[in-house]
ZAMARGU-4260 file (C-alpha; in steps of 0.2 Angstrom, whole numbers, plus 5000, padded with zeros to 4 digits):
<rodrens>
0) 5680/5388/5474 | 5679/5407/5472 | 5675/5405/5453 | 5661/5393/5457 | 5653/5405/5470
5) 5654/5419/5457 | 5646/5408/5444 | 5632/5403/5456 | 5629/5422/5460 | 5628/5426/5441
10) 5616/5412/5438 | 5605/5418/5452 | 5603/5435/5444 | 5594/5426/5429 | 5580/5422/5441
15) 5573/5435/5453 | 5577/5444/5468 | 5560/5442/5475 | 5555/5425/5482 | 5551/5412/5469
20) 5533/5408/5469 | 5526/5402/5453 | 5514/5388/5459 | 5516/5391/5477 | 5502/5404/5479
25) 5484/5404/5486 | 5476/5405/5469 | 5485/5389/5463 | 5483/5379/5479 | 5464/5379/5480
30) 5457/5366/5492 | 5439/5367/5487 | 5434/5368/5506 | 5437/5378/5521 | 5454/5372/5525
35) 5468/5385/5523 | 5479/5382/5508 | 5494/5384/5518 | 5489/5372/5532 | 5486/5358/5519
40) 5503/5361/5511 | 5512/5361/5528 | 5504/5345/5533 | 5509/5337/5517 | 5527/5344/5519
45) 5528/5337/5536 | 5522/5320/5530 | 5535/5319/5516 | 5549/5329/5525 | 5565/5325/5516
50) 5556/5315/5502 | 5554/5327/5488 | 5548/5315/5474 | 5534/5309/5486 | 5529/5326/5490
55) 5528/5332/5472 | 5517/5317/5468 | 5505/5321/5483 | 5504/5339/5478 | 5500/5334/5460
60) 5486/5323/5465 | 5479/5335/5478 | 5480/5352/5468 | 5484/5347/5450 | 5475/5331/5446
65) 5474/5335/5427 | 5492/5338/5425 | 5502/5324/5416 | 5518/5327/5426 | 5524/5335/5442
70) 5530/5351/5435 | 5519/5363/5444 | 5520/5352/5460 | 5539/5354/5459 | 5537/5373/5458
75) 5527/5372/5474 | 5541/5363/5483 | 5554/5375/5476 | 5543/5390/5482 | 5545/5383/5499
80) 5564/5382/5499 | 5577/5395/5501 | 5575/5405/5485 | 5557/5405/5489 | 5548/5408/5505
85) 5561/5399/5516 | 5549/5386/5524 | 5560/5372/5521 | 5579/5370/5518 | 5587/5363/5503
90) 5585/5345/5509 | 5566/5349/5511 | 5566/5348/5530 | 5557/5362/5539 | 5567/5377/5544
95) 5563/5385/5561 | 5550/5396/5552 | 5543/5380/5545 | 5541/5372/5562 | 5533/5387/5569
100) 5520/5389/5554 | 5516/5370/5556 | 5512/5372/5574 | 5500/5386/5569 | 5491/5376/5556
105) 5475/5374/5565 | 5474/5392/5569 | 5472/5401/5552 | 5472/5419/5559 | 5488/5416/5568
110) 5496/5406/5554 | 5493/5419/5541 | 5498/5433/5553 | 5515/5425/5556 | 5518/5421/5537
115) 5513/5439/5533 | 5525/5445/5546 | 5539/5435/5538 | 5535/5441/5521 | 5535/5459/5526
120) 5551/5458/5537 | 5562/5445/5528 | 5556/5443/5510 | 5555/5462/5504 | 5536/5463/5507
125) 5538/5479/5516 | 5548/5486/5502 | 5534/5482/5490 | 5521/5490/5501 | 5531/5506/5502
130) 5534/5506/5483 | 5515/5505/5481 | 5513/5520/5492 | 5527/5530/5483 | 5518/5527/5467
135) 5501/5532/5474 | 5509/5548/5481 | 5516/5553/5464 | 5500/5549/5455 | 5507/5535/5445
140) 5497/5519/5442 | 5501/5504/5454 | 5501/5491/5440 | 5514/5477/5442 | 5525/5484/5429
145) 5527/5500/5438 | 5530/5491/5455 | 5543/5480/5447 | 5552/5495/5439 | 5553/5503/5456
150) 5560/5488/5464 | 5574/5489/5450 | 5576/5508/5452 | 5576/5509/5471 | 5584/5492/5476
155) 5593/5487/5460 | 5583/5471/5460 | 5583/5459/5445 | 5565/5454/5441 | 5560/5446/5425
160) 5548/5455/5414 | 5536/5440/5414 | 5538/5437/5433 | 5522/5437/5444 | 5531/5434/5460
165) 5525/5451/5468 | 5507/5446/5464 | 5510/5430/5474 | 5518/5439/5488 | 5503/5451/5488
170) 5491/5437/5488 | 5499/5428/5503 | 5499/5445/5513 | 5481/5447/5509 | 5476/5432/5519
175) 5482/5442/5534 | 5472/5457/5529 | 5487/5467/5525 | 5482/5472/5507 | 5468/5467/5495
180) 5471/5457/5479 | 5465/5454/5462 | 5466/5472/5456 | 5479/5485/5452 | 5471/5497/5464
185) 5478/5494/5482 | 5469/5495/5498 | 5483/5494/5511 | 5479/5492/5530 | 5493/5501/5538
190) 5486/5497/5555 | 5488/5479/5552 | 5506/5481/5546 | 5510/5491/5562 | 5502/5477/5572
195) 5513/5464/5563 | 5530/5472/5562 | 5528/5486/5575 | 5532/5501/5565 | 5521/5513/5555
200) 5522/5522/5539 | 5527/5538/5546 | 5541/5531/5556 | 5548/5522/5540 | 5547/5539/5530
205) 5556/5547/5545 | 5570/5534/5546 | 5572/5535/5527 | 5575/5554/5528 | 5590/5551/5539
210) 5607/5553/5532 | 5617/5538/5528 | 5628/5541/5543 | 5613/5543/5554 | 5605/5527/5548
215) 5621/5518/5550 | 5624/5524/5568 | 5606/5519/5573 | 5608/5502/5564 | 5624/5499/5574
220) 5615/5504/5590 | 5601/5491/5585 | 5615/5478/5582 | 5622/5481/5599 | 5605/5483/5608
225) 5613/5490/5624 | 5604/5486/5640 | 5610/5503/5647 | 5622/5517/5643 | 5635/5515/5629
230) 5649/5526/5623 | 5644/5535/5606 | 5662/5533/5601 | 5660/5514/5602 | 5644/5514/5592
235) 5652/5525/5579 | 5667/5513/5577 | 5655/5498/5575 | 5645/5508/5562 | 5660/5512/5552
240) 5667/5495/5553 | 5651/5486/5549 | 5643/5497/5536 | 5657/5506/5528 | 5653/5524/5532
245) 5663/5538/5539 | 5656/5547/5554 | 5666/5563/5558 | 5670/5563/5577 | 5672/5582/5577
250) 5654/5586/5573 | 5645/5570/5578 | 5634/5579/5591 | 5627/5591/5578 | 5626/5579/5563
255) 5622/5563/5571 | 5617/5563/5590 | 5606/5578/5590 | 5595/5572/5575 | 5593/5555/5582
260) 5588/5562/5599 | 5576/5574/5590 | 5568/5559/5581 | 5565/5551/5598 | 5577/5536/5597
265) 5591/5541/5609 | 5595/5552/5624 | 5613/5558/5626 | 5623/5570/5637 | 5640/5577/5635
270) 5652/5578/5650 | 5667/5589/5648 | 5683/5578/5647 | 5673/5562/5646 | 5665/5551/5631
275) 5647/5555/5626 | 5635/5543/5633 | 5620/5537/5624 | 5604/5528/5631 | 5590/5522/5620
280) 5572/5527/5623 | 5555/5518/5623 | 5553/5522/5605 | 5569/5512/5601 | 5566/5493/5598
285) 5581/5484/5591 | 5570/5469/5585 | 5559/5481/5575 | 5572/5494/5569 | 5586/5482/5563
290) 5576/5474/5549 | 5568/5491/5544 | 5585/5499/5543 | 5592/5484/5534 | 5579/5487/5521
295) 5582/5506/5520 | 5601/5503/5518 | 5598/5493/5502 | 5587/5507/5495 | 5595/5520/5483
300) 5588/5535/5475 | 5575/5548/5480 | 5571/5549/5499 | 5553/5544/5503 | 5548/5560/5511
305) 5552/5568/5494 | 5541/5556/5485 | 5526/5558/5497 | 5525/5577/5496 | 5513/5585/5484
310) 5518/5601/5475 | 5505/5611/5485 | 5513/5604/5501 | 5531/5609/5494 | 5525/5627/5490
315) 5518/5629/5508 | 5534/5623/5515 | 5544/5636/5504 | 5535/5649/5514 | 5539/5642/5531
320) 5547/5652/5544 | 5559/5638/5547 | 5575/5639/5537 | 5577/5620/5538 | 5560/5617/5531
325) 5563/5629/5517 | 5579/5621/5513 | 5571/5603/5513 | 5557/5610/5502 | 5569/5617/5489
330) 5578/5601/5488 | 5561/5592/5487 | 5555/5603/5473 | 5570/5600/5462 | 5569/5581/5464
335) 5551/5581/5460 | 5553/5591/5445 | 5567/5580/5439 | 5556/5565/5442 | 5542/5572/5432
340) 5554/5573/5418 | 5558/5555/5419 | 5576/5558/5425 | 5586/5546/5436 | 5591/5553/5453
345) 5610/5554/5455 | 5612/5564/5471 | 5608/5580/5480 | 5618/5592/5490 | 5632/5588/5479
350) 5648/5596/5486 | 5666/5593/5486 | 5682/5593/5475 | 5672/5590/5460 | 5661/5606/5462
355) 5675/5617/5469 | 5667/5617/5486 | 5651/5624/5479 | 5634/5615/5482 | 5622/5609/5469
360) 5604/5605/5474 | 5601/5590/5463 | 5610/5581/5449 | 5600/5569/5439 | 5604/5559/5423
365) 5593/5556/5408 | 5597/5538/5401 | 5589/5534/5385 | 5597/5531/5367 | 5609/5545/5373
370) 5615/5551/5389 | 5611/5568/5396 | 5616/5575/5413 | 5605/5588/5422 | 5610/5600/5435
375) 5595/5607/5444 | 5596/5622/5456 | 5581/5631/5465 | 5581/5649/5471 | 5568/5653/5484
380) 5570/5672/5484 | 5558/5686/5480 | 5571/5694/5470 | 5575/5689/5452 | 5588/5678/5447
385) 5604/5687/5442 | 5618/5684/5430 | 5631/5680/5443 | 5620/5665/5449 | 5620/5658/5432
390) 5639/5660/5430 | 5641/5650/5446 | 5631/5636/5439 | 5640/5636/5422 | 5656/5635/5431
395) 5650/5619/5441 | 5642/5612/5425 | 5659/5612/5416 | 5667/5602/5431 | 5652/5590/5432
400) 5651/5588/5413 | 5633/5594/5414 | 5623/5596/5397 | 5607/5604/5404 | 5606/5617/5418
405) 5588/5619/5425 | 5586/5635/5436 | 5570/5636/5446 | 5568/5654/5451 | 5553/5658/5461
410) 5555/5677/5460 | 5558/5676/5441 | 5573/5679/5430 | 5581/5696/5427 | 5584/5702/5409
415) 5603/5702/5413 | 5603/5684/5418 | 5594/5679/5402 | 5606/5688/5391 | 5621/5680/5400
420) 5613/5663/5398 | 5610/5666/5379 | 5628/5672/5378 | 5635/5656/5386 | 5624/5644/5375
425) 5630/5652/5359 | 5648/5647/5363 | 5646/5631/5374 | 5638/5614/5373 | 5626/5618/5388
430) 5607/5621/5388 | 5601/5633/5401 | 5582/5632/5405 | 5571/5642/5417 | 5556/5639/5427
435) 5547/5652/5438 | 5536/5652/5453 | 5521/5654/5442 | 5526/5638/5432 | 5528/5627/5448
440) 5512/5632/5456 | 5503/5623/5441 | 5512/5607/5443 | 5499/5598/5455 | 5484/5603/5444
445) 5492/5601/5427 | 5508/5590/5426 | 5509/5592/5408 | 5512/5611/5411 | 5530/5607/5415
450) 5533/5598/5398 | 5524/5613/5389 | 5536/5626/5397 | 5551/5616/5394 | 5547/5613/5376
455) 5545/5631/5374 | 5562/5633/5383 | 5569/5620/5371 | 5563/5630/5356 | 5571/5646/5363
460) 5587/5637/5365 | 5586/5630/5347 | 5584/5647/5340 | 5599/5653/5350 | 5610/5638/5344
465) 5603/5637/5327 | 5617/5635/5314 | 5615/5646/5298 | 5619/5636/5282 | 5633/5649/5278
470) 5641/5647/5295 | 5643/5628/5293 | 5661/5624/5289 | 5663/5615/5272 | 5674/5600/5271
475) 5687/5609/5260 | 5687/5624/5271 | 5682/5636/5257 | 5673/5652/5261 | 5658/5659/5252
480) 5667/5670/5240 | 5678/5655/5234 | 5663/5644/5232 | 5655/5658/5222 | 5670/5660/5210
485) 5672/5641/5208 | 5653/5639/5203 | 5654/5653/5190 | 5670/5645/5182 | 5662/5628/5182
490) 5647/5633/5172 | 5656/5647/5162 | 5652/5639/5145 | 5633/5639/5149 | 5634/5657/5153
495) 5642/5664/5137 | 5630/5678/5133 | 5641/5684/5118 | 5634/5669/5108 | 5619/5672/5097
500) 5604/5665/5106 | 5591/5656/5097 | 5573/5664/5094 | 5556/5657/5094 | 5556/5659/5075
505) 5570/5647/5073 | 5560/5633/5081 | 5554/5619/5068 | 5543/5606/5073 | 5549/5588/5072
510) 5543/5579/5056 | 5532/5567/5065 | 5522/5580/5074 | 5505/5585/5068 | 5504/5601/5059
515) 5490/5611/5052 | 5488/5613/5033
</rodrens>
């Protein structure tokens, strides 16, 4: 039985993690009148509930009369089932959602609103909308290929290269005014989304910025949905058991409860000798928070508040009076720099046994025909970078097996630091690159400037690591003097200067050559 389950799971990965649509889309189900496409299909599904072949034939006659078979009609039915939009079950009977949509068939606005809400909450529609806004914030094109690639990067989704399932989802959501359709340029109505699912974009970005432990704690609280006060220890234990996190009890106030209270989701108080008691606020709504947090728990990679900030905004926060804002801005700057280089986010604030207790701002990997690990550290000080700071990063790089260290030094780099970096690079398989404050200030206006600077750094490193021909060890291990002596001995006969050398006078033309009389 377990083997069969694994086989089915493996087979599912060959399809798509987005709802299967194909022919189940507004564009394919054209009614040629004012009747909503979805209403017509729902009425036919009700008439032929549990009768798949009869439904397929009715769909073919209504929407695809020129088709020789029911292939597209069958795809409509499959799009309504569990691996599609979950309107019917596997026996082609209405699900609870299907019954609800059927009851709304005569009210197109309510019908499409309910369907869009379902897509946003339960079928990854909100993920797609947020991905589009991520791309727009980074100045990248919102074409389908980029959207699909971000689904893979952020959520590890399997999506076939030729799949158009996201376009179909977008088309259904457009019927409710959530987003436009028919162009790669998106016009998203965030007000409509908030009306449908009860949470706005800023709240989602804020929730995404919470730590894994904070998200899990809030998620557990939504799971409990307490009518009154609840012990924080109880919520902690449920979060750890359900979501596999470790929430330290010794500093739960500072690392979990205070941030969630500051975000406006809980209120809590500590009474000496008694458990911490938590109470949810008006902002907390379990029905809304649970699916959003479930979505976020599946997401990996760069936090959204990083993607959404421009370099100009980052530079402003680097000058903030708040130490916390400065710290976040530093981390944001390092991640955005790595993203511009096409690197994959591995983690930030990397600290632990692997780094000897030291903290690395960001670790990112370059995965192409070869593998290259980048260690990116940013220093937001007016003073120049010193050699001891380079030494610290080199020590960590040896442990993390880093190939490239990128130091972003807003105050510049001292000559001593450059000399130390050069010395390290001459003897170790590490490249150390530098960016300064002047460089990063140009990123928003000219993203190519980053590549220009780093190409210059690469040429500099190449000159440092360049191998002289005479320094390359020969296979036989011979040094230069030995090779010279061997060469002279090999060609000694040709170099016998004691023999009489022929002169031009001794030259006689061949008999068959033309000669003058």
